[in-house]
C-alpha positions as CSV (number, residue, x, y, z in Angstrom):
1,M,0.3,0.1,0.0
2,A,0.9,3.1,-0.9
3,V,2.2,6.2,1.8
4,V,1.3,9.7,1.1
5,N,3.3,11.9,3.0
6,F,2.2,15.7,3.9
7,T,-0.3,15.5,1.0
8,L,-4.3,16.3,1.5
9,I,-6.1,13.3,2.1
10,T,-9.3,12.5,-0.2
11,E,-9.8,8.8,1.6
12,F,-8.2,6.6,3.7
13,L,-6.4,2.9,3.3
14,L,-7.7,0.3,6.0
15,V,-6.1,-2.6,6.9
16,E,-5.7,-5.6,5.1
17,Y,-4.8,-8.4,7.5
18,S,-3.6,-11.0,4.8
19,S,-2.6,-10.9,1.5
20,I,-3.6,-14.7,1.0
21,R,-7.2,-14.4,-1.2
22,E,-8.7,-17.8,0.6
23,I,-7.3,-16.5,3.9
24,Q,-9.7,-12.6,2.7
25,V,-12.6,-15.2,1.8
26,L,-12.3,-17.4,4.9
27,H,-12.4,-13.5,7.4
28,A,-14.9,-12.3,4.9
29,V,-17.4,-15.7,5.5
30,L,-16.5,-15.9,9.5
31,F,-17.5,-12.6,10.1
32,L,-20.6,-12.5,8.1
33,M,-21.7,-15.3,10.8
34,I,-21.0,-13.5,13.1
35,Y,-23.0,-10.5,12.2
36,L,-25.9,-12.5,10.8
37,A,-25.7,-14.2,14.1
38,A,-25.8,-10.9,16.1
39,L,-28.5,-9.8,14.2
40,M,-30.4,-12.5,14.4
41,G,-30.1,-12.7,18.0
42,N,-31.3,-8.7,18.8
43,L,-34.1,-9.1,16.4
44,L,-35.2,-11.5,17.9
45,T,-35.5,-9.7,21.3
46,I,-37.0,-6.9,20.0
47,T,-39.8,-8.9,18.4
48,A,-40.4,-11.1,21.4
49,I,-40.6,-7.9,23.5
50,A,-42.9,-6.2,21.0
51,T,-45.5,-9.1,20.5
52,D,-45.6,-10.0,24.2
53,P,-47.9,-8.7,26.3
54,H,-46.0,-9.7,29.2
55,L,-43.0,-8.0,28.3
56,H,-44.6,-4.2,27.8
57,S,-43.0,-2.6,31.2
58,P,-40.3,-0.3,31.0
59,M,-37.4,-2.4,31.6
60,Y,-38.2,-4.6,28.6
61,F,-38.9,-0.8,26.8
62,F,-35.6,0.0,27.5
63,L,-33.9,-3.5,26.5
64,S,-35.8,-3.3,23.2
65,N,-33.8,0.4,22.4
66,L,-30.9,-1.6,24.0
67,S,-31.3,-4.4,21.3
68,L,-31.6,-1.7,18.3
69,L,-28.5,0.1,19.6
70,D,-26.4,-3.2,19.4
71,I,-27.8,-4.0,15.4
72,G,-27.0,-0.3,14.4
73,F,-23.4,-0.3,16.3
74,I,-22.4,-3.8,14.8
75,S,-23.7,-2.4,11.7
76,V,-21.2,0.5,11.5
77,T,-18.2,-1.8,11.1
78,L,-18.7,-5.2,10.4
79,P,-20.3,-5.0,6.8
80,K,-17.9,-3.0,5.2
81,F,-14.8,-5.0,6.5
82,I,-16.6,-8.0,5.0
83,V,-17.4,-6.4,1.3
84,N,-13.8,-5.4,1.6
85,S,-12.7,-8.7,2.3
86,L,-14.6,-10.2,-0.5
87,T,-13.6,-7.4,-3.1
88,G,-10.3,-7.0,-2.2
89,I,-10.9,-3.0,-2.0
90,Q,-9.2,-1.6,1.4
91,S,-10.0,2.4,0.4
92,I,-12.7,4.6,2.0
93,S,-13.3,7.7,1.3
94,L,-13.3,10.9,3.4
95,L,-17.0,10.6,3.5
96,G,-17.5,7.2,4.3
97,C,-14.9,7.4,7.0
98,M,-16.8,10.5,8.6
99,A,-20.1,8.7,8.9
100,Q,-18.4,5.7,10.0
101,I,-16.8,7.4,12.7
102,F,-20.3,9.8,13.5
103,L,-22.5,6.2,13.9
104,F,-19.8,4.5,16.1
105,I,-19.7,7.7,18.4
106,F,-23.7,8.2,18.5
107,F,-24.0,4.4,18.9
108,G,-22.0,4.2,21.7
109,S,-22.7,7.2,23.4
110,T,-26.6,6.6,23.0
111,E,-25.6,3.1,24.7
112,I,-24.1,4.5,27.8
113,A,-27.1,6.8,28.3
114,L,-29.8,4.1,27.7
115,L,-27.8,2.0,30.3
116,I,-27.4,4.6,32.9
117,A,-31.7,4.9,32.5
118,M,-32.3,1.1,32.5
119,S,-29.8,1.3,36.1
120,Y,-32.3,4.0,37.1
121,D,-35.3,1.8,36.3
122,R,-33.8,-1.2,38.3
123,F,-32.9,1.1,41.0
124,V,-36.5,2.0,41.6
125,A,-38.2,-1.1,41.5
126,I,-35.9,-2.7,43.7
127,C,-35.3,-0.2,46.2
128,H,-38.4,1.5,46.3
129,P,-40.7,-0.7,45.0
130,L,-44.6,0.7,46.2
131,H,-43.4,4.4,44.0
132,Y,-42.4,2.2,41.0
133,G,-45.7,2.4,38.8
134,V,-45.7,6.4,39.7
135,T,-41.7,6.7,39.0
136,M,-41.6,4.9,36.0
137,T,-44.3,5.9,33.8
138,P,-45.0,5.1,30.4
139,T,-44.2,9.1,29.4
140,R,-41.4,9.7,31.3
141,C,-39.4,6.3,30.1
142,L,-40.1,7.6,26.4
143,W,-38.5,10.9,27.4
144,A,-35.5,9.1,29.3
145,T,-35.2,7.0,26.0
146,A,-35.3,10.0,23.5
147,G,-33.0,12.1,26.0
148,S,-30.5,9.0,25.5
149,W,-30.7,9.2,21.7
150,L,-30.7,13.0,21.2
151,S,-27.4,13.2,23.4
152,G,-25.7,10.4,21.5
153,F,-26.5,12.4,18.6
154,I,-25.4,16.2,20.0
155,Y,-22.4,14.4,21.6
156,A,-21.5,12.3,17.8
157,T,-21.9,15.6,16.0
158,I,-20.3,17.7,18.1
159,H,-17.1,15.6,17.9
160,T,-17.2,14.5,14.1
161,G,-17.8,17.9,13.3
162,N,-14.7,19.1,14.9
163,M,-12.1,16.4,13.4
164,F,-13.4,16.9,10.2
165,R,-13.6,20.4,10.0
166,L,-10.0,21.2,8.6
167,P,-8.3,19.1,5.6
168,F,-6.2,16.0,6.8
169,S,-2.3,16.0,5.6
170,G,0.1,12.7,6.0
171,S,-0.3,9.2,5.9
172,N,-3.5,7.8,4.8
173,E,-3.5,4.5,6.4
174,I,-5.4,3.4,9.1
175,H,-4.0,0.2,11.4
176,Q,-7.3,-0.9,12.1
177,Y,-10.3,-2.7,10.0
178,F,-12.5,0.4,10.1
179,C,-12.0,4.2,10.8
180,D,-10.2,4.3,14.2
181,I,-10.6,7.8,15.8
182,P,-7.0,7.8,17.2
183,D,-5.8,7.1,13.7
184,V,-7.8,9.7,12.1
185,L,-6.4,12.1,15.0
186,K,-2.9,11.2,14.1
187,V,-3.6,13.1,10.8
188,A,-5.6,15.9,11.6
189,S,-4.5,19.8,12.2
190,S,-3.2,20.5,15.7
191,E,-6.0,22.9,16.0
192,V,-8.7,19.9,15.5
193,L,-6.3,18.0,17.9
194,N,-6.8,20.8,20.3
195,T,-10.1,21.3,20.7
196,E,-10.4,17.5,20.7
197,F,-8.9,17.3,23.7
198,V,-10.9,19.2,25.3
199,L,-14.0,17.6,24.2
200,L,-12.8,14.1,25.6
201,L,-11.8,16.4,28.5
202,A,-15.0,17.0,29.0
203,G,-16.7,14.2,27.9
204,S,-14.6,11.7,30.2
205,S,-15.8,13.8,33.2
206,F,-19.5,13.8,32.5
207,S,-19.0,9.7,31.8
208,L,-17.0,9.4,35.4
209,I,-19.8,11.0,36.7
210,C,-22.0,8.7,35.1
211,L,-19.9,5.9,36.4
212,V,-20.5,7.4,39.9
213,F,-23.6,7.4,39.8
214,L,-24.2,3.7,38.3
215,F,-21.9,2.3,40.7
216,V,-24.1,3.8,43.8
217,S,-27.3,2.9,42.1
218,Y,-26.2,-1.0,42.1
219,A,-24.6,-0.7,45.7
220,R,-27.5,0.3,46.7
221,I,-29.7,-2.7,45.2
222,F,-27.4,-5.3,46.2
223,S,-27.8,-4.0,49.9
224,S,-31.5,-4.2,49.2
225,V,-31.6,-7.4,47.5
226,L,-29.4,-8.9,50.8
227,K,-31.9,-7.1,53.4
228,I,-34.8,-9.1,51.4
229,P,-35.3,-12.1,53.7
230,S,-36.5,-15.1,51.2
231,I,-33.9,-16.5,49.3
232,E,-36.6,-17.1,46.4
233,G,-36.8,-13.7,46.7
234,R,-33.6,-12.5,46.7
235,Y,-32.8,-14.6,43.4
236,K,-36.0,-13.0,41.6
237,A,-34.3,-9.4,42.4
238,L,-31.0,-10.5,41.1
239,S,-32.5,-12.1,38.2
240,T,-33.9,-8.6,36.8
241,C,-30.9,-7.2,37.3
242,A,-27.9,-9.4,36.9
243,P,-28.1,-9.4,32.6
244,Q,-27.9,-5.4,32.9
245,L,-24.8,-5.5,34.9
246,I,-23.4,-8.1,32.9
247,I,-23.7,-6.2,30.1
248,L,-22.7,-2.4,31.9
249,L,-19.4,-4.5,32.5
250,L,-18.9,-5.9,29.4
251,F,-19.7,-2.4,28.0
252,L,-17.2,-0.6,30.6
253,L,-14.7,-3.3,30.0
254,S,-14.9,-2.7,26.0
255,A,-14.6,1.2,26.5
256,I,-11.5,1.0,28.9
257,F,-10.1,-1.4,25.8
258,A,-10.8,1.4,23.4
259,A,-9.5,4.2,25.5
260,L,-6.6,2.8,26.6
261,K,-5.8,1.0,23.3
262,A,-2.4,3.1,21.8
263,P,-2.6,3.7,18.1
264,S,-0.4,1.0,16.4
265,D,2.0,1.7,13.3
266,S,1.6,-1.9,12.5
267,S,-1.2,-4.2,11.0
268,T,-1.0,-7.2,13.6
269,V,-4.2,-9.8,14.8
270,Q,-3.7,-8.7,17.7
271,N,-4.9,-5.1,16.7
272,L,-7.5,-7.0,15.0
273,L,-9.0,-8.9,18.5
274,V,-8.2,-5.9,20.6
275,A,-10.9,-4.0,18.1
276,M,-12.9,-6.8,18.3
277,S,-13.3,-7.0,21.7
278,Y,-15.3,-3.5,21.7
279,T,-17.0,-3.3,18.2
280,I,-18.2,-6.9,17.8
281,L,-18.2,-8.6,21.3
282,P,-20.9,-6.8,23.2
283,P,-23.7,-6.6,20.2
284,F,-23.1,-10.3,19.6
285,I,-22.9,-10.9,23.7
286,N,-25.9,-8.9,24.9
287,P,-28.6,-11.3,23.6
288,I,-26.9,-14.3,24.6
289,I,-27.0,-12.8,27.9
290,Y,-30.5,-11.6,28.1
291,S,-31.8,-15.0,26.8
292,L,-30.3,-17.3,28.8
293,R,-30.2,-14.7,32.1
294,N,-34.2,-13.8,31.4
295,Q,-36.7,-16.6,32.1
296,R,-39.5,-14.2,30.7
297,I,-37.8,-13.4,27.1
298,K,-36.8,-17.5,27.3
299,V,-40.6,-18.2,27.7
300,A,-41.5,-15.6,25.1
301,L,-38.8,-16.6,22.4
302,T,-40.0,-20.3,23.3
303,R,-43.8,-19.2,22.3
304,M,-42.4,-17.2,19.6
305,I,-40.8,-19.8,17.6
306,K,-43.4,-22.6,18.4
307,Q,-45.7,-19.9,16.3
308,I,-43.6,-19.9,13.8
309,I,-42.7,-23.4,13.9
310,L,-46.0,-25.3,14.1
311,P,-49.3,-24.1,12.6
312,K,-52.0,-23.1,14.9
313,K,-54.0,-26.1,14.9
314,E,-51.1,-28.3,16.6
315,M,-50.3,-25.2,18.8
316,S,-54.2,-24.8,19.9
317,I,-53.8,-29.1,20.7
318,L,-50.1,-29.1,22.6
319,E,-51.6,-26.3,24.5
């Protein structure tokens, strides 16, 4: 791949992890299977929640939005990588790179905001159960969800607008399978870098406040759960918040990986694995966590699959 130094960049060259055609096709097939599995898992979750009246509650409303975000998050990077592996074309236009970064930040930051809303929902449900119906009304849930999407949009617009407001110059190689933000910032102007540093500092400070709120909420939740006298009651309370806590920890660990990862000047398999940990793993694992840990979703999925596979007459006989 040619490296063009000290010239204005009109496109970026994404990494080519192997020059062997068979391995490129193998990569495409493998990641296509992962992508389809993630899509199917999240779509099944959304469909089960939408079609089952027993799941029309705030917790599952937030979960359906989380699944929708996961579909968007994994669709930002993986389809492009699959197409590149099949066609052998590694370039991405400046506009395409800008769209990828915008959507990556948008879905990621919206998911953080939604996880905060989900933790507050569990906090009210377990710590203040008598006030749950009054506090978590449908209108407030809609406002919390709309606020999450809007905050993600604003945050992504500010960052992307700053990064692409001035031309790039230097090497146009990105040592990753998508437009990774640290690699793009390496060829940005000093003025953009200074502004981006201020934006990241402000964003990190706000994220730290959110993390403190999340950990305090879950500390209060577990404290309340331990006070429940019956083992069955404790298990029921934990079963409603444990999947969310697992998803939260997975997302935070992925975010830490992304934040602490230094930009690399080489294309290695290790870079690919690190990138997969925060771009592919959360959307792929989240529906598995919920289908395995949440009894109501398992029942709804089982009922839905039976209705699809078995005719109505056979269903009535079985029931």
